[in-house]
C-alpha positions in Angstrom: 108.0 101.1 75.0 104.3 101.7 74.4 101.3 99.5 74.7 101.4 95.9 73.5 105.2 96.1 73.1 105.1 98.6 70.3 106.9 102.0 70.2 104.3 104.8 70.4 105.7 106.3 67.2 105.4 103.0 65.4 101.8 102.7 66.5 101.0 106.1 65.1 102.5 105.2 61.7 100.5 101.9 61.7 97.2 103.7 62.5 97.0 101.6 65.7 97.7 104.0 68.6 94.2 104.3 70.0 93.2 100.6 69.7 96.5 99.4 71.2 96.3 101.7 74.1 92.6 101.0 74.8 93.1 97.2 74.8 96.1 97.5 77.1 94.4 99.9 79.5 91.5 97.7 80.3 92.6 96.0 83.6 93.3 99.4 85.2 90.0 100.6 83.8 88.1 97.7 85.5 89.5 98.7 88.9 88.6 102.3 88.4 85.0 101.4 87.4 84.7 99.1 90.4 85.7 101.9 92.8 83.4 104.3 91.0 80.3 102.0 91.4 81.2 101.3 95.1 81.3 105.0 95.7 78.0 105.5 93.9 76.3 102.5 95.5 73.9 104.6 97.6 72.6 106.6 94.7 72.2 103.6 92.4 70.5 101.5 95.2 68.0 104.3 95.8 66.9 104.3 92.2 66.7 100.5 92.0 64.8 100.2 95.3 62.3 102.9 94.1 61.7 101.3 90.7 62.3 97.5 90.7 59.3 96.6 93.0 57.0 97.7 90.1 59.0 96.0 87.3 57.8 92.7 85.9 60.6 92.5 83.2 64.1 93.8 82.5 65.3 94.3 79.0 69.1 94.7 78.4 69.7 96.4 75.1 72.2 98.1 72.9 73.3 98.0 69.2 76.1 95.9 67.8 78.8 95.3 70.4 76.7 97.0 73.1 73.9 94.5 72.5 76.2 91.5 73.3 76.7 92.8 76.9 73.2 91.6 77.7 74.0 88.1 76.4 76.6 87.8 79.2 74.4 89.5 81.9 70.9 88.2 81.5 71.6 85.1 83.7 73.0 87.0 86.6 70.2 89.6 86.4 67.6 86.7 86.6 69.4 85.2 89.5 70.3 88.3 91.5 67.4 90.6 90.9 64.7 87.8 90.7 63.2 89.6 87.7 62.7 88.1 84.3 65.5 89.5 82.2 66.0 89.3 78.4 68.8 90.6 76.2 67.2 92.2 73.1 69.2 94.4 70.7 67.9 97.9 69.9 67.9 96.8 66.3 65.2 94.3 67.1 63.3 96.6 69.4 63.0 99.3 66.7 61.7 97.0 63.9 59.4 94.9 66.1 58.5 96.9 69.2 55.1 95.2 69.5 56.8 91.9 70.2 58.6 93.3 73.3 56.7 96.3 74.7 53.1 95.9 76.1 50.6 98.3 77.6 49.9 96.2 80.6 53.5 95.8 81.7 56.0 97.8 83.7 59.5 97.4 82.2 63.0 98.5 83.1 65.1 99.2 80.0 68.8 99.0 80.6 70.6 100.6 77.7 74.3 100.1 77.0 76.0 102.5 74.6 79.5 103.8 74.0 78.5 107.1 72.5 74.7 106.8 72.6 74.6 108.3 69.1 73.4 105.3 67.3 70.0 106.2 65.8 68.2 103.2 67.4 69.2 104.2 70.9 66.8 107.1 71.5 64.2 105.5 69.2 63.9 102.6 71.5 63.5 104.8 74.6 60.7 106.6 72.8 59.0 103.4 71.8 59.2 101.9 75.3 57.7 105.0 76.7 54.9 105.0 74.1 54.0 101.3 74.3 54.6 100.2 77.9 52.3 100.8 80.8 55.4 102.3 82.4 59.1 102.1 81.6 62.0 103.0 83.9 65.3 103.7 82.2 68.8 102.9 83.3 71.5 104.1 80.9 75.1 102.9 81.1 77.2 105.0 78.7 80.7 106.3 78.1 79.6 109.7 76.7 77.7 112.3 78.8 77.1 114.4 75.7 75.7 111.5 73.6 72.1 111.6 72.4 71.0 108.7 74.6 72.2 110.5 77.7 70.4 113.7 76.6 67.2 112.2 75.3 63.9 112.8 77.2 61.9 110.1 79.0 58.4 110.1 80.2 59.1 108.9 83.8 62.5 108.1 85.3 66.0 107.9 83.7 69.1 107.1 85.6 72.5 107.5 84.0 75.7 105.8 84.9 78.6 107.5 83.2 81.8 105.5 82.8 85.3 107.2 83.2 86.4 109.2 80.1 89.0 106.6 79.1 86.2 104.0 78.6 85.0 106.1 75.6 87.2 104.4 72.9 88.5 106.6 70.1 89.3 103.6 67.8 86.5 102.1 65.6 86.4 98.9 67.5 84.8 98.9 71.0 87.3 97.4 73.5 87.5 99.2 76.9 84.0 100.5 76.4 82.7 96.9 76.0 84.4 95.4 78.9 83.9 98.5 81.1 80.1 98.6 80.5 80.0 94.8 81.0 81.6 95.1 84.4 79.4 98.1 85.3 76.2 96.1 84.4 77.4 93.1 86.4 78.2 95.3 89.5 74.7 96.8 89.4 73.2 93.4 89.3 75.3 92.5 92.4 75.1 95.9 94.1 74.0 94.5 97.5 77.2 92.5 97.8 79.6 94.8 95.9 82.1 95.3 98.7 82.5 91.5 99.0 83.6 91.4 95.4 86.8 93.3 96.0 89.1 90.2 96.1 87.5 88.9 92.9 88.0 92.2 91.2 91.7 92.1 92.2 91.9 88.6 90.7 90.1 89.8 87.5 92.7 92.6 87.1 95.5 90.1 87.6 94.0 87.8 84.9 93.7 90.6 82.5 97.3 91.7 82.9 98.5 88.1 82.6 96.7 87.7 79.2 98.3 91.0 78.0 101.8 90.3 79.4 102.2 86.6 78.9 100.1 85.7 75.8 100.1 88.7 73.5 103.2 87.5 71.6 101.8 84.0 71.1 98.5 85.4 69.9 100.4 87.7 67.5 102.3 84.7 66.1 99.0 82.8 65.5 97.5 86.0 63.9 100.3 85.9 61.3 99.2 82.4 60.1 97.1 82.0 57.0 93.6 81.3 58.3 90.5 82.4 56.5 87.8 81.8 59.1 87.6 81.7 62.9 85.1 80.1 65.2 84.6 81.2 68.8 82.6 78.9 71.1 81.3 79.8 74.5 78.4 78.6 76.7 76.1 80.5 79.1 77.5 84.0 79.8 80.5 83.1 77.6 78.2 83.0 74.6 78.2 86.8 74.8 82.0 86.7 74.9 82.1 84.4 71.8 79.7 86.7 70.0 81.7 89.9 70.7 85.0 88.1 69.9 83.9 87.1 66.5 82.7 90.6 65.7 85.9 92.1 66.9 88.1 89.9 64.7 85.8 90.4 61.7 85.5 94.2 61.9 89.2 94.8 62.7 90.1 92.7 59.6 87.6 94.6 57.4 85.7 91.3 56.8 88.8 89.5 55.4 88.4 86.9 58.1 84.9 85.5 58.3 84.0 84.6 61.8 81.3 82.6 63.5 80.2 82.1 67.1 78.1 79.4 68.8 77.6 77.5 72.0 79.6 74.3 72.4 76.4 72.1 72.2 74.9 74.3 69.4 78.1 73.9 67.3 77.4 70.1 67.0 74.0 70.7 65.2 75.3 71.6 61.8 77.7 74.6 62.2 80.6 72.2 62.8 80.7 71.8 59.1 82.5 75.1 58.6 85.7 73.7 60.1 88.5 73.1 57.7 92.3 73.4 57.5 92.0 77.2 57.1 89.9 77.6 60.3 91.1 78.9 63.7 89.1 77.5 66.6 88.8 79.4 69.8 87.3 77.7 72.9 86.2 79.9 75.8 85.9 77.3 78.5 83.7 77.6 81.6 85.0 77.1 85.1 81.9 75.3 86.1 82.6 71.5 86.2 79.1 70.7 85.1 79.3 72.8 82.0 82.8 71.6 81.3 81.5 68.1 80.7 79.6 69.3 77.6 82.5 71.5 76.4 85.0 68.7 76.8 82.9 66.3 74.8 82.7 68.8 71.9 86.4 69.5 71.9 87.2 65.8 71.9 84.8 65.3 69.0 86.8 67.7 66.9 89.2 64.8 66.3 86.7 63.5 63.8 86.2 65.3 60.5 88.3 68.1 59.1 91.0 69.4 61.5 91.3 73.1 62.1 94.5 74.9 61.4 95.1 75.8 65.0 93.2 75.6 68.3 93.2 78.2 71.1 91.5 77.8 74.5 90.9 80.2 77.3 90.4 78.6 80.7 90.9 79.5 84.4 92.4 76.1 85.3 93.3 73.2 82.9 90.8 70.5 82.0 92.0 66.9 82.1 92.7 65.3 78.7 92.4 68.5 76.7 95.4 69.9 74.7 95.5 72.9 72.5 98.0 74.7 70.2 97.7 77.6 72.6 96.2 77.3 76.1 95.6 80.6 77.8 95.7 79.6 81.5 94.5 82.3 83.9 95.1 80.8 87.3 98.2 79.0 88.6 96.8 78.7 92.1 93.3 77.2 91.7 91.5 80.6 92.0 87.8 80.4 91.0 86.2 83.6 89.8 82.4 83.9 89.3 81.6 83.0 85.6 80.2 86.4 84.8 83.4 88.1 86.0 85.5 85.8 83.8 83.6 87.1 80.7 85.3 90.4 81.2 88.9 89.3 80.9 88.1 86.5 78.5 87.3 89.1 75.8 91.0 90.1 75.6 92.2 87.2 73.4 89.6 88.0 70.8 90.5 91.7 70.8 94.2 90.9 70.5 93.7 88.5 67.7 91.7 91.1 65.8 94.3 93.8 66.5 97.3 91.6 65.4 95.5 90.1 62.4 94.5 93.6 61.3 98.2 94.6 61.2 99.2 91.4 59.5 96.8 92.2 56.7 98.2 95.6 56.3 95.2 97.4 57.7 95.0 100.3 60.2 93.3 99.0 63.4 92.0 102.4 64.5 90.1 102.7 61.2 90.3 99.3 59.4 87.5 99.7 57.0 89.0 100.7 53.7 85.7 101.3 52.0 84.1 103.1 54.9 81.4 100.4 55.1 81.7 100.4 58.9 82.2 103.4 61.1 82.5 104.3 64.7 78.8 105.3 64.8 76.4 103.8 62.4 75.2 106.3 59.8 72.2 106.8 57.5 69.7 104.8 59.6 66.2 106.2 59.1 63.9 105.8 62.0 60.3 105.6 60.8 57.1 106.5 62.8 55.5 103.6 64.5 
């Protein structure tokens, strides 16, 4: 039996062999990346120690899925590195560089990219070098031959190259997303990385549990006739919700319209999208303080139009909350750091996208029938600034 309980020959016929294998391989990939960064700690620490004392601001950037990594990491960078950190997509930096790069400021630009071949990637490096007083570059990528890894910088560029299996062959970023997310997190917590080993083991267990125990239930829900899906997540999980909605939407070639929001933000108007054709997915924090707000929103869903089904992802159950599918990660009261939970909590969104793609008769490895979306964005013209 192949990945996700499919025969390998069947996956090939369905145009799904790469995406299925890349989703299923993520827990083992996370462990491999952790060991790699532990082994590379001295080299990475040396670069950070040499550059960070000069830096007044860190920008986490990328295009599309790669941009959403920063949404989950900006909090931990602020707290751990004590440096103002902002997640800004390359697509914003290219069009409005004067709003983010200043000639009196030293910046560290941390770029995330699967291939590094998106036109905006190198353009942002050049703009940062041109407009900032000084810019140090840290590139986290899955492709050593990509344009981002090869492009020239004025001062210092440090490259962290993920294992080859992180460089997804399917259209949708899966292992590349969660792998770069973990890598970025480990760099933020490099000083204590050895102490994270037990949490990494738990993270891997959580990932395998989602894949082994809940895949069939997510497949059953994906077969239902929903037309729109809403993913809610707060704090670092807002990034997870953002990536989840993109994953489902692109793997279904836009047939399922998706939205993401924070739990509190959803109250302020967007809640109106909910109807009997809506699938609601709640990505619940394991912070009791945050859970108070999330619980209030979930209970408020009893008023107004009811969604078709509700799914929740949580580490441990929350009192008085019931869902059509509750994805429980811990049976023993384990408590992972929130940012680590964002890594495994992307799996339900990926699985929903994969199974819904198949249910709609699409080919998950290349779901875009019209070619409107591709593995690397094409035909973007970069203009002189």
